[in-house]
Structures are given as structure tokens and as C-alpha cells.
N, C-alpha and C positions, 0 to 999 in steps of 0.2 A: 417470592424469591423475599431473603436479608442479601444485602451485602454478605463478602466474606470479610472474614477482620484481615486488615491491611495495615500496616507500616510501613508498606514500602513508598517512597515516591515516582505519580509514574505521571507525565505529561504524552499528549500525543502534538504530534506535528503533522499539519497539513497544510503543503506549500500550497500557490494555489494563487501565480500571475496574472495578468491581467493580458497581456500580448498576445492570446493563442490566435497561429495563423489556420491553424486547421477550416476550425470550424468559432469563426464569431462566436464571442462571450461566453466559450465554452463556460465555464467554471460554473457564472449561472445563468446556464438557460433552464430553461421549465425540466425537469422532465417524469412522467408520470406525476404532474400535478404539482411539483415547487421544484425548487431550483435544483442545480448535479448536484454543488459540493454538500446543499443539508443532507442530503442522506449521507454523505460518513460521515458529519454532525456528531448527527442524530443517532447513527449506530456506533458511537462513541458514550455523549451522554444518557448511554440505554443500557448499557453494559455495566454488568455489577463491578467488576473493580473502581476503582474508584480512582477516575482521571482525569489531570485538567486536561481539556484539550485546546488548542492555538493554531491560528490559521496562518503563518505567513507570507501577504499579499502585497503589492504595492498598486490595488487597484482601488479606488474607496469606494466605489460600487460594492465590490468583493467585500470587503469589510464592516459594510454595514449588513451586510444578509446573511454574512457568520457572525456578526452577535449577535445579530435577533435570532439566529437558528442556536445561539445557546456555544457559542465561540467565544473565546478572546482573541485579543487580533493583535499582533503584532506586525507593526511597517518596516515592510524590506524599502533597503533603500537601490536605489538605480541600479548604480554598476551589481544587483545580486540579481535582478532581472532582464535580463535580455536572453536572447536567445539562443544566447551560447551557459550561458546561468546551465549551472550544474546544480541535479534536488542536494548534493551534498552541503555545498555550497551556502546555499540556504539551509540551514536544516544547523551547521554548525551558526548559526548568525545567531537565529530562532534560538539555539542550546541557551548561544549565550546569552542573550537578553533571557530568559527563562530562570537563567542558573542565579541572576542574580538578588532574587529571593530565596537562592539558597540549591544544597545541591539533593540532587535525580538522580536515581535509581536505573530507573529503564524511558527510554524513549520511545514512545510507539508511530511507526513513521505512513500514516498511510496517504493512499495517490484518491483525489475524490475522480478520478476519473475510470476509477473500476469499484462499481456499485454493488456487484452481488457479490458481499460481503455478509454476516450478522452481527451484530451485535455477541452472541454467543462464539462466532468464533474471535471475536477480539482475547474476551476471555478462556475462547479454550491455549488461544496459541501464550496469553500470558500465562494461563498455568504451567502453561507448557516447557518452557522456559523458566521458569521459576523450579518446576518441580526439577528439570533433570541439568539447574545449578548453569545454563551455558551465559556466552558472551553474545551472542547475536542468536537474529531464527526470521527467515522466510518464509511468504506462504506458498507450497507449490501445487499442481495436479501431477494427479499421473497421464505417463508418459507412453506410447504403446507404438511410437513412429521408429521407424528404418532410417534414420539420414545417413547425409550423400556429402559430403564434400565435390572441391575440385583441387587436387595436387598435381602437382607436379609433373608427374603421368598420366594424370588426363583422372576423373571418374573413381572415388575412393570409397565405400561405406564406412560410415563413420561407428555405429554403435551393435554393427552387427558383420558376421562374415557371409558373403551373399555365396558363395561356393556352400555355407550349411544354410538355409534357411529358416532359422525356427520360428517353429508357433509363437502366438503374440502372447500366448499363456503360458509359456515359456521363457522367455528372455526376462534379465535380472529385473529388476520391480526397478520404473529408472519417472523420473518426475521433471518435471519444463513447471520454469517460476512463472510465478503469477503475476505480480507484481501490487499483488493488492495489499497485505500486510506483511509487516517489516518492523522488528523490534528491537534493540540492541542497548549496551550498556554507553551510556555519554562518552566511557573510554577507549570504545572503538573507535568513534566517529570525531576526536581528537586525533586522536597518536596514528590511523591510519586513513585519513578523510575518505573514508568508507562507512557502508552501511554493516557491513558483514565483515565479523573479523573474528579471533578467538574461535572459542568452542563455536557451534556454530549450531539449530534445533531446524529439524522442518517441520510446519506445520499441515498439512495435508486438509485442501482444501476441493468440493466437488466442481467438476471440469470450464460449470459457467460463471466461476467466479474470476476467466480467465476472463473472460470481456473485456477490454478496454475503449475506449470510449472515447472514440479520437475524430473521428468522422461520421460525415451525414447519413450513412450505414448503419455504423454503431448505433447512434442514438435512436434511430428508427427500429430497429433489435434489440436498442435493451429495453424503452418505452413499450412494447409488442408480450418483452417476455415478463416486467414486472406490472402490466397491466394484467396480464394472464396468470400471473401470482395471486394478483389480490385477488382471484374472484374466483378462488378456487377454495 
């Protein structure tokens, strides 16, 4: 398939610091035959839209694997690489470095722990935000959960009336953020210090996309699903 005609400048930033605590060397640990971060880089490289992909990292091993996987590398300073550093701070730093080369129209922010996306998902999300002239976008999965919280007077139902319990199929359509794809215009990040703002679009994905690889169990589940998919 030919790439779509495109005049917009689109970049992808994948933050990947080296100081993983839950799972040692998580971002470059092999998953279904390739380093975790390589899955996400290849999804961007194989997308139909023309996207320049960058990995923001403080770790030489991550930088080396990212470069060999098809990404450019932005070395992140130590003060933006600790446990308390936010994704937004790393994004601002990376975007500033990228914009030395010229203005950017859209930033695609991907987390490499969310491997259950496809190149088609990235293309679909970009097409949606461009078509609907939105300022930012997040990927979501449908949610049919009955949610509660502990209030001042005890337990309270949040998204339904427990006195008149609805059928799941009769509830208002609701979505859960899955952390897989974020897209925003640079002004959103710079003015709001947030990945979301302005007119926001939702890009629905399947439930599997909500799997976030953060523990040993997550790795095992993800590997089983990926290996199973490769044999179908």
C-alpha cells in the first residue's frame, strides 16, 4: 500500500529510561523474540503515515537497541530520568530538541510497555485527529464496569444508580484510558504541560490493548498472547 500524501510534520516520541524498578532492564528485556522497545519502534516504522521516531532515554543500552531498531535517539539529562520525573517533562525536553530542526504539527507519544497496538492503530489514530481537527487524542477501550468510591458517608456508586441497576448493554457508552496511544499538537504540551488538552478525540481499541507490561506476570501473559497470535 502506498503511503498517504502528507505535508504535516509528525514525530513520535517514546520515553524509555533505564531505571526500571519493578522489572530489571524492562524496556530492553526480550519479549517474544525481540527487545520490548523494539515492538513499539517497529510499529511506528511500518505505519503508512510518514513519522520520524525518537526514543528519549538516559541509558546507553536502550539507546543502542533503539538505534538498531530504526529510531533516532535523544539523550535525556539525569534530572529528567529519576523515579519522580514525569512523562511530560521528558516529552518537553525531547520536543525542544526535535524542534531545533523545524516546527512540528503532531506528536505521537507511545509507551513501550503497551505492545498490543498495531501500525494500523497508529495510522487510524492519526487519521482521526487530523480529520476531526482535534488538538489531542487518547486511545481507549470500552468499559462496562460498575464503579464505586468511598465517600464521606461510606460507599457510593459512581457511574450508575445501584437502586436501579441497569443492564450493561443499556449503560451510557463509557471508555477506559488504555495508555497505548497519545497524540497532541505541540502547543498542548507547552501551554498546559499535559499530553491532553483543547479539543480531545477518543480512539477505541480492543480490550487486549489495555495490557500494560509492568510486572513479571505481565511479561508472561504478553508473551503467551504474542506467541499465540503469531501461530494463528
